[in-house]
PDB file with SEQRES, HELIX, SHEET and CRYST1 records, atoms N, CA, C and O in Angstrom:
SEQRES   1 A   50  UNK UNK UNK UNK UNK UNK UNK UNK UNK UNK UNK UNK UNK          
SEQRES   2 A   50  UNK UNK UNK UNK UNK UNK UNK UNK UNK UNK UNK UNK UNK          
SEQRES   3 A   50  UNK UNK UNK UNK UNK UNK UNK UNK UNK UNK UNK UNK UNK          
SEQRES   4 A   50  UNK UNK UNK UNK UNK UNK UNK UNK UNK UNK UNK                  
HELIX    1 AA1 UNK A    2  UNK A   15  1                                  14    
HELIX    2 AA2 UNK A   21  UNK A   26  5                                   6    
HELIX    3 AA3 UNK A   29  UNK A   47  1                                  19    
CRYST1    1.000    1.000    1.000  90.00  90.00  90.00 P 1           1          
ATOM      1  N   UNK A   1     100.135  50.207 -95.994  1.00  0.00           N  
ATOM      2  CA  UNK A   1     101.393  50.915 -95.915  1.00  0.00           C  
ATOM      3  C   UNK A   1     102.430  50.105 -95.144  1.00  0.00           C  
ATOM      4  O   UNK A   1     103.580  49.996 -95.568  1.00  0.00           O  
ATOM      5  N   UNK A   2     102.024  49.542 -94.021  1.00  0.00           N  
ATOM      6  CA  UNK A   2     102.979  48.775 -93.220  1.00  0.00           C  
ATOM      7  C   UNK A   2     103.395  47.491 -93.924  1.00  0.00           C  
ATOM      8  O   UNK A   2     104.529  47.039 -93.764  1.00  0.00           O  
ATOM      9  N   UNK A   3     102.493  46.899 -94.702  1.00  0.00           N  
ATOM     10  CA  UNK A   3     102.843  45.694 -95.440  1.00  0.00           C  
ATOM     11  C   UNK A   3     103.914  45.992 -96.486  1.00  0.00           C  
ATOM     12  O   UNK A   3     104.843  45.206 -96.672  1.00  0.00           O  
ATOM     13  N   UNK A   4     103.782  47.118 -97.161  1.00  0.00           N  
ATOM     14  CA  UNK A   4     104.782  47.515 -98.148  1.00  0.00           C  
ATOM     15  C   UNK A   4     106.122  47.762 -97.469  1.00  0.00           C  
ATOM     16  O   UNK A   4     107.167  47.394 -98.005  1.00  0.00           O  
ATOM     17  N   UNK A   5     106.099  48.383 -96.293  1.00  0.00           N  
ATOM     18  CA  UNK A   5     107.326  48.645 -95.550  1.00  0.00           C  
ATOM     19  C   UNK A   5     108.025  47.355 -95.154  1.00  0.00           C  
ATOM     20  O   UNK A   5     109.248  47.258 -95.255  1.00  0.00           O  
ATOM     21  N   UNK A   6     107.270  46.370 -94.708  1.00  0.00           N  
ATOM     22  CA  UNK A   6     107.854  45.089 -94.325  1.00  0.00           C  
ATOM     23  C   UNK A   6     108.434  44.374 -95.543  1.00  0.00           C  
ATOM     24  O   UNK A   6     109.508  43.778 -95.454  1.00  0.00           O  
ATOM     25  N   UNK A   7     107.746  44.425 -96.667  1.00  0.00           N  
ATOM     26  CA  UNK A   7     108.236  43.776 -97.886  1.00  0.00           C  
ATOM     27  C   UNK A   7     109.538  44.426 -98.354  1.00  0.00           C  
ATOM     28  O   UNK A   7     110.470  43.728 -98.753  1.00  0.00           O  
ATOM     29  N   UNK A   8     109.604  45.757 -98.307  1.00  0.00           N  
ATOM     30  CA  UNK A   8     110.826  46.459 -98.706  1.00  0.00           C  
ATOM     31  C   UNK A   8     111.978  46.101 -97.771  1.00  0.00           C  
ATOM     32  O   UNK A   8     113.100  45.887 -98.230  1.00  0.00           O  
ATOM     33  N   UNK A   9     111.717  46.034 -96.472  1.00  0.00           N  
ATOM     34  CA  UNK A   9     112.777  45.676 -95.531  1.00  0.00           C  
ATOM     35  C   UNK A   9     113.255  44.244 -95.719  1.00  0.00           C  
ATOM     36  O   UNK A   9     114.441  43.964 -95.547  1.00  0.00           O  
ATOM     37  N   UNK A  10     112.358  43.336 -96.067  1.00  0.00           N  
ATOM     38  CA  UNK A  10     112.774  41.953 -96.339  1.00  0.00           C  
ATOM     39  C   UNK A  10     113.666  41.914 -97.577  1.00  0.00           C  
ATOM     40  O   UNK A  10     114.656  41.182 -97.604  1.00  0.00           O  
ATOM     41  N   UNK A  11     113.323  42.698 -98.606  1.00  0.00           N  
ATOM     42  CA  UNK A  11     114.163  42.758 -99.805  1.00  0.00           C  
ATOM     43  C   UNK A  11     115.539  43.336 -99.488  1.00  0.00           C  
ATOM     44  O   UNK A  11     116.549  42.864-100.008  1.00  0.00           O  
ATOM     45  N   UNK A  12     115.576  44.361 -98.634  1.00  0.00           N  
ATOM     46  CA  UNK A  12     116.862  44.935 -98.231  1.00  0.00           C  
ATOM     47  C   UNK A  12     117.667  43.905 -97.447  1.00  0.00           C  
ATOM     48  O   UNK A  12     118.877  43.791 -97.638  1.00  0.00           O  
ATOM     49  N   UNK A  13     117.007  43.158 -96.570  1.00  0.00           N  
ATOM     50  CA  UNK A  13     117.696  42.135 -95.787  1.00  0.00           C  
ATOM     51  C   UNK A  13     118.295  41.062 -96.694  1.00  0.00           C  
ATOM     52  O   UNK A  13     119.410  40.599 -96.454  1.00  0.00           O  
ATOM     53  N   UNK A  14     117.564  40.668 -97.728  1.00  0.00           N  
ATOM     54  CA  UNK A  14     118.099  39.688 -98.667  1.00  0.00           C  
ATOM     55  C   UNK A  14     119.266  40.264 -99.469  1.00  0.00           C  
ATOM     56  O   UNK A  14     120.165  39.524 -99.869  1.00  0.00           O  
ATOM     57  N   UNK A  15     119.260  41.569 -99.704  1.00  0.00           N  
ATOM     58  CA  UNK A  15     120.324  42.199-100.476  1.00  0.00           C  
ATOM     59  C   UNK A  15     121.633  42.321 -99.738  1.00  0.00           C  
ATOM     60  O   UNK A  15     122.687  42.406-100.368  1.00  0.00           O  
ATOM     61  N   UNK A  16     121.597  42.332 -98.408  1.00  0.00           N  
ATOM     62  CA  UNK A  16     122.840  42.509 -97.651  1.00  0.00           C  
ATOM     63  C   UNK A  16     123.371  41.209 -97.059  1.00  0.00           C  
ATOM     64  O   UNK A  16     124.309  41.229 -96.262  1.00  0.00           O  
ATOM     65  N   UNK A  17     122.786  40.091 -97.435  1.00  0.00           N  
ATOM     66  CA  UNK A  17     123.312  38.803 -96.978  1.00  0.00           C  
ATOM     67  C   UNK A  17     124.711  38.614 -97.570  1.00  0.00           C  
ATOM     68  O   UNK A  17     124.892  38.792 -98.775  1.00  0.00           O  
ATOM     69  N   UNK A  18     125.687  38.262 -96.762  1.00  0.00           N  
ATOM     70  CA  UNK A  18     127.085  38.214 -97.230  1.00  0.00           C  
ATOM     71  C   UNK A  18     127.403  37.171 -98.297  1.00  0.00           C  
ATOM     72  O   UNK A  18     128.556  37.077 -98.717  1.00  0.00           O  
ATOM     73  N   UNK A  19     126.438  36.393 -98.748  1.00  0.00           N  
ATOM     74  CA  UNK A  19     126.732  35.407 -99.789  1.00  0.00           C  
ATOM     75  C   UNK A  19     126.744  36.029-101.175  1.00  0.00           C  
ATOM     76  O   UNK A  19     127.274  35.426-102.108  1.00  0.00           O  
ATOM     77  N   UNK A  20     126.175  37.219-101.337  1.00  0.00           N  
ATOM     78  CA  UNK A  20     126.196  37.883-102.635  1.00  0.00           C  
ATOM     79  C   UNK A  20     127.585  38.474-102.869  1.00  0.00           C  
ATOM     80  O   UNK A  20     128.276  38.848-101.922  1.00  0.00           O  
ATOM     81  N   UNK A  21     127.981  38.553-104.125  1.00  0.00           N  
ATOM     82  CA  UNK A  21     129.339  38.995-104.434  1.00  0.00           C  
ATOM     83  C   UNK A  21     129.570  40.471-104.097  1.00  0.00           C  
ATOM     84  O   UNK A  21     130.686  40.844-103.735  1.00  0.00           O  
ATOM     85  N   UNK A  22     128.553  41.310-104.205  1.00  0.00           N  
ATOM     86  CA  UNK A  22     128.751  42.727-103.931  1.00  0.00           C  
ATOM     87  C   UNK A  22     128.859  43.035-102.446  1.00  0.00           C  
ATOM     88  O   UNK A  22     129.349  44.102-102.076  1.00  0.00           O  
ATOM     89  N   UNK A  23     128.416  42.135-101.597  1.00  0.00           N  
ATOM     90  CA  UNK A  23     128.427  42.416-100.163  1.00  0.00           C  
ATOM     91  C   UNK A  23     129.259  41.416 -99.372  1.00  0.00           C  
ATOM     92  O   UNK A  23     129.124  41.325 -98.152  1.00  0.00           O  
ATOM     93  N   UNK A  24     130.102  40.680-100.043  1.00  0.00           N  
ATOM     94  CA  UNK A  24     130.874  39.644 -99.367  1.00  0.00           C  
ATOM     95  C   UNK A  24     131.854  40.224 -98.354  1.00  0.00           C  
ATOM     96  O   UNK A  24     132.085  39.621 -97.306  1.00  0.00           O  
ATOM     97  N   UNK A  25     132.427  41.371 -98.647  1.00  0.00           N  
ATOM     98  CA  UNK A  25     133.426  41.949 -97.747  1.00  0.00           C  
ATOM     99  C   UNK A  25     132.803  42.754 -96.606  1.00  0.00           C  
ATOM    100  O   UNK A  25     133.526  43.214 -95.723  1.00  0.00           O  
ATOM    101  N   UNK A  26     131.490  42.935 -96.603  1.00  0.00           N  
ATOM    102  CA  UNK A  26     130.834  43.726 -95.566  1.00  0.00           C  
ATOM    103  C   UNK A  26     130.731  42.993 -94.242  1.00  0.00           C  
ATOM    104  O   UNK A  26     130.660  43.629 -93.190  1.00  0.00           O  
ATOM    105  N   UNK A  27     130.722  41.672 -94.272  1.00  0.00           N  
ATOM    106  CA  UNK A  27     130.528  40.895 -93.048  1.00  0.00           C  
ATOM    107  C   UNK A  27     129.055  40.809 -92.686  1.00  0.00           C  
ATOM    108  O   UNK A  27     128.187  41.013 -93.535  1.00  0.00           O  
ATOM    109  N   UNK A  28     128.775  40.507 -91.428  1.00  0.00           N  
ATOM    110  CA  UNK A  28     127.390  40.318 -91.000  1.00  0.00           C  
ATOM    111  C   UNK A  28     126.775  41.569 -90.390  1.00  0.00           C  
ATOM    112  O   UNK A  28     125.625  41.525 -89.953  1.00  0.00           O  
ATOM    113  N   UNK A  29     127.494  42.673 -90.345  1.00  0.00           N  
ATOM    114  CA  UNK A  29     126.987  43.901 -89.739  1.00  0.00           C  
ATOM    115  C   UNK A  29     125.730  44.448 -90.390  1.00  0.00           C  
ATOM    116  O   UNK A  29     124.742  44.680 -89.694  1.00  0.00           O  
ATOM    117  N   UNK A  30     125.728  44.664 -91.708  1.00  0.00           N  
ATOM    118  CA  UNK A  30     124.531  45.228 -92.342  1.00  0.00           C  
ATOM    119  C   UNK A  30     123.299  44.333 -92.218  1.00  0.00           C  
ATOM    120  O   UNK A  30     122.198  44.824 -91.970  1.00  0.00           O  
ATOM    121  N   UNK A  31     123.478  43.027 -92.388  1.00  0.00           N  
ATOM    122  CA  UNK A  31     122.317  42.149 -92.295  1.00  0.00           C  
ATOM    123  C   UNK A  31     121.794  42.080 -90.865  1.00  0.00           C  
ATOM    124  O   UNK A  31     120.590  41.939 -90.650  1.00  0.00           O  
ATOM    125  N   UNK A  32     122.687  42.178 -89.896  1.00  0.00           N  
ATOM    126  CA  UNK A  32     122.245  42.206 -88.501  1.00  0.00           C  
ATOM    127  C   UNK A  32     121.495  43.474 -88.163  1.00  0.00           C  
ATOM    128  O   UNK A  32     120.511  43.443 -87.425  1.00  0.00           O  
ATOM    129  N   UNK A  33     121.963  44.607 -88.709  1.00  0.00           N  
ATOM    130  CA  UNK A  33     121.275  45.884 -88.474  1.00  0.00           C  
ATOM    131  C   UNK A  33     119.900  45.921 -89.110  1.00  0.00           C  
ATOM    132  O   UNK A  33     118.935  46.366 -88.488  1.00  0.00           O  
ATOM    133  N   UNK A  34     119.806  45.455 -90.347  1.00  0.00           N  
ATOM    134  CA  UNK A  34     118.513  45.427 -91.031  1.00  0.00           C  
ATOM    135  C   UNK A  34     117.591  44.410 -90.369  1.00  0.00           C  
ATOM    136  O   UNK A  34     116.384  44.636 -90.273  1.00  0.00           O  
ATOM    137  N   UNK A  35     118.143  43.302 -89.916  1.00  0.00           N  
ATOM    138  CA  UNK A  35     117.331  42.316 -89.200  1.00  0.00           C  
ATOM    139  C   UNK A  35     116.773  42.876 -87.906  1.00  0.00           C  
ATOM    140  O   UNK A  35     115.627  42.597 -87.553  1.00  0.00           O  
ATOM    141  N   UNK A  36     117.560  43.652 -87.203  1.00  0.00           N  
ATOM    142  CA  UNK A  36     117.093  44.289 -85.977  1.00  0.00           C  
ATOM    143  C   UNK A  36     115.965  45.274 -86.263  1.00  0.00           C  
ATOM    144  O   UNK A  36     114.972  45.308 -85.537  1.00  0.00           O  
ATOM    145  N   UNK A  37     116.113  46.071 -87.310  1.00  0.00           N  
ATOM    146  CA  UNK A  37     115.045  46.996 -87.694  1.00  0.00           C  
ATOM    147  C   UNK A  37     113.783  46.236 -88.082  1.00  0.00           C  
ATOM    148  O   UNK A  37     112.676  46.652 -87.742  1.00  0.00           O  
ATOM    149  N   UNK A  38     113.946  45.126 -88.789  1.00  0.00           N  
ATOM    150  CA  UNK A  38     112.802  44.316 -89.187  1.00  0.00           C  
ATOM    151  C   UNK A  38     112.087  43.736 -87.974  1.00  0.00           C  
ATOM    152  O   UNK A  38     110.856  43.724 -87.931  1.00  0.00           O  
ATOM    153  N   UNK A  39     112.828  43.263 -87.002  1.00  0.00           N  
ATOM    154  CA  UNK A  39     112.217  42.710 -85.785  1.00  0.00           C  
ATOM    155  C   UNK A  39     111.466  43.797 -85.027  1.00  0.00           C  
ATOM    156  O   UNK A  39     110.366  43.551 -84.533  1.00  0.00           O  
ATOM    157  N   UNK A  40     112.038  44.992 -84.925  1.00  0.00           N  
ATOM    158  CA  UNK A  40     111.368  46.092 -84.243  1.00  0.00           C  
ATOM    159  C   UNK A  40     110.070  46.453 -84.963  1.00  0.00           C  
ATOM    160  O   UNK A  40     109.048  46.677 -84.314  1.00  0.00           O  
ATOM    161  N   UNK A  41     110.099  46.512 -86.287  1.00  0.00           N  
ATOM    162  CA  UNK A  41     108.887  46.834 -87.035  1.00  0.00           C  
ATOM    163  C   UNK A  41     107.819  45.763 -86.898  1.00  0.00           C  
ATOM    164  O   UNK A  41     106.634  46.087 -86.823  1.00  0.00           O  
ATOM    165  N   UNK A  42     108.209  44.499 -86.863  1.00  0.00           N  
ATOM    166  CA  UNK A  42     107.234  43.425 -86.683  1.00  0.00           C  
ATOM    167  C   UNK A  42     106.596  43.516 -85.296  1.00  0.00           C  
ATOM    168  O   UNK A  42     105.390  43.313 -85.160  1.00  0.00           O  
ATOM    169  N   UNK A  43     107.387  43.817 -84.272  1.00  0.00           N  
ATOM    170  CA  UNK A  43     106.843  43.977 -82.924  1.00  0.00           C  
ATOM    171  C   UNK A  43     105.868  45.151 -82.877  1.00  0.00           C  
ATOM    172  O   UNK A  43     104.789  45.040 -82.295  1.00  0.00           O  
ATOM    173  N   UNK A  44     106.247  46.281 -83.492  1.00  0.00           N  
ATOM    174  CA  UNK A  44     105.347  47.433 -83.523  1.00  0.00           C  
ATOM    175  C   UNK A  44     104.075  47.128 -84.302  1.00  0.00           C  
ATOM    176  O   UNK A  44     102.996  47.599 -83.943  1.00  0.00           O  
ATOM    177  N   UNK A  45     104.196  46.349 -85.358  1.00  0.00           N  
ATOM    178  CA  UNK A  45     103.036  45.962 -86.148  1.00  0.00           C  
ATOM    179  C   UNK A  45     102.093  45.082 -85.327  1.00  0.00           C  
ATOM    180  O   UNK A  45     100.876  45.263 -85.369  1.00  0.00           O  
ATOM    181  N   UNK A  46     102.657  44.129 -84.579  1.00  0.00           N  
ATOM    182  CA  UNK A  46     101.835  43.251 -83.756  1.00  0.00           C  
ATOM    183  C   UNK A  46     101.184  43.982 -82.589  1.00  0.00           C  
ATOM    184  O   UNK A  46     100.097  43.607 -82.149  1.00  0.00           O  
ATOM    185  N   UNK A  47     101.837  45.013 -82.092  1.00  0.00           N  
ATOM    186  CA  UNK A  47     101.267  45.801 -80.995  1.00  0.00           C  
ATOM    187  C   UNK A  47     100.220  46.780 -81.495  1.00  0.00           C  
ATOM    188  O   UNK A  47      99.489  47.356 -80.689  1.00  0.00           O  
ATOM    189  N   UNK A  48     100.128  46.984 -82.796  1.00  0.00           N  
ATOM    190  CA  UNK A  48      99.129  47.865 -83.362  1.00  0.00           C  
ATOM    191  C   UNK A  48      99.536  49.312 -83.428  1.00  0.00           C  
ATOM    192  O   UNK A  48      98.693  50.171 -83.684  1.00  0.00           O  
ATOM    193  N   UNK A  49     100.797  49.615 -83.208  1.00  0.00           N  
ATOM    194  CA  UNK A  49     101.266  50.982 -83.260  1.00  0.00           C  
ATOM    195  C   UNK A  49     101.401  51.463 -84.708  1.00  0.00           C  
ATOM    196  O   UNK A  49     101.134  52.626 -85.009  1.00  0.00           O  
ATOM    197  N   UNK A  50     101.812  50.568 -85.588  1.00  0.00           N  
ATOM    198  CA  UNK A  50     101.941  50.929 -87.005  1.00  0.00           C  
ATOM    199  C   UNK A  50     100.630  50.606 -87.704  1.00  0.00           C  
ATOM    200  O   UNK A  50     100.502  50.826 -88.908  1.00  0.00           O  
TER     201      UNK A  50                                                      
END                                                                             
């Protein structure tokens, strides 16, 4: 379950990178937010909580 969650979050992170045409005007906010969530989930995964 946690592996699927990490894979989905990585796909979301790739989708909000500002180089894509649909997200060019968003700036770095969405990718930074998703990156922060991804880092928190990786830490929780390594600690064994998830």
